[in-house]
C-alpha positions in Angstrom: 14.1 17.1 -10.8 9.8 16.2 -10.5 8.7 17.2 -7.5 7.5 12.7 -6.6 11.3 11.8 -7.6 12.2 13.9 -4.6 9.3 12.7 -2.5 10.5 9.3 -3.1 14.2 10.4 -3.0 15.4 9.4 -6.2 18.7 10.1 -8.8 17.9 11.0 -12.4 19.5 7.8 -13.1 16.5 5.8 -10.4 13.9 7.7 -12.4 14.4 6.9 -15.7 14.9 3.2 -14.9 11.4 3.3 -12.8 9.9 5.1 -16.2 11.0 2.8 -18.3 10.2 -0.3 -15.5 6.7 1.0 -16.3 7.4 1.3 -20.0 8.1 -2.1 -20.0 4.7 -3.2 -18.0 2.4 -1.0 -19.9 3.8 -2.8 -23.2 3.6 -6.4 -21.6 -0.1 -5.8 -20.1 -2.0 -4.6 -23.1 -5.1 -3.6 -22.9 -7.2 -3.7 -19.5 -10.2 -1.9 -17.9 -9.2 0.4 -15.3 -9.6 3.5 -14.8 -6.0 5.7 -15.0 -6.4 6.3 -11.3 -6.9 2.4 -10.6 -4.1 1.5 -13.1 -1.2 4.1 -11.9 -2.3 1.5 -8.3 -2.5 -1.8 -10.3 1.0 -1.0 -12.2 3.0 -0.3 -8.6 2.3 -3.9 -8.0 3.3 -5.2 -11.2 6.0 -3.1 -10.5 6.4 -4.3 -6.8 5.8 -7.7 -7.0 7.3 -8.1 -10.4 4.2 -10.6 -11.4 2.1 -9.4 -14.1 -1.1 -11.5 -13.0 -1.9 -9.1 -10.9 -3.2 -6.9 -13.9 -6.1 -9.7 -13.4 -6.6 -10.2 -9.6 -7.1 -6.7 -8.3 -10.3 -4.6 -8.0 -11.7 -1.9 -6.9 -14.6 -0.7 -5.2 -16.5 2.3 -6.7 -15.2 4.4 -4.0 -11.8 3.5 -3.7 -9.9 5.6 -4.3 -12.0 8.4 -3.2 -12.0 7.0 0.0 -8.1 6.2 0.3 -7.4 10.1 -0.8 -9.9 10.9 1.6 -8.8 9.1 4.8 -5.0 10.0 4.1 -5.8 14.0 3.8 -7.3 12.8 7.2 -4.0 11.6 9.1 -5.3 7.8 9.4 -2.5 5.9 10.3 -2.4 2.5 7.6 -2.7 -0.4 9.6 -0.8 -3.3 7.6 -1.0 -7.2 9.0 2.5 -7.5 8.3 6.2 -5.9 9.4 7.2 -5.8 5.4 4.7 -3.2 4.7 5.5 -0.9 7.5 9.2 -1.3 5.8 8.5 -0.7 2.4 6.0 2.4 3.2 7.7 5.9 1.8 7.9 7.8 5.6 8.9 10.9 4.0 5.8 10.5 1.4 3.6 9.4 4.6 4.3 12.5 6.9 3.6 14.6 4.8 -0.2 14.3 5.4 1.5 12.7 9.1 -0.2 9.0 7.9 1.7 7.0 10.6 1.9 3.3 8.8 1.9 0.4 12.5 1.6 -3.0 12.8 0.5 -4.7 15.8 1.3 -8.5 13.8 4.1 -8.7 17.4 1.9 -7.2 19.8 1.6 -9.4 22.8 -1.9 -9.0 23.3 -2.5 -9.9 19.1 -0.3 -13.2 19.8 -2.7 -14.5 22.5 -5.8 -13.9 21.2 -4.8 -15.5 18.0 -3.7 -18.4 20.5 -7.2 -18.1 22.2 -9.2 -17.5 19.2 -6.9 -19.9 17.0 -7.1 -17.8 14.3 -4.1 -16.1 13.2 -2.2 -12.6 14.3 -2.9 -10.6 11.2 -6.9 -11.2 12.0 -6.6 -10.6 15.8 -4.5 -7.5 15.2 -7.2 -6.1 12.6 -9.6 -6.9 15.3 -7.7 -5.7 18.7 -6.8 -2.3 16.7 -10.4 -1.7 15.4 -11.6 -0.9 19.0 -8.8 1.7 19.2 -9.4 3.5 16.1 -10.0 4.0 12.6 -6.6 2.9 10.0 -7.1 2.8 6.9 
């Protein structure tokens, strides 16, 4: 089993199913203007959501991927706006670079700030977290 499959803890059958799924996405999506690296990300989004429209919705800055890779390598934490994202991050893969997924959406201080500023918990979670550390 290839290294990526081992990191994803996938069986051989799971790898085969995933490869077929990606082939369907590639066929159904047709041509696009993404770089190879960008397409890997967009294709994963389409695979996760089951929504081919993301092909038309995702945009990257010129330095997005390089910045993201550099942040992962420097052991940055992943700040997520909802707990489901934290739940969906492969902990074994994140542990390779000691990345920690974190959501502050349920933090009592964040809730209090959201109420005080008549804002969302997600917005306040990011503002609250930015006082202490740098996150992806």
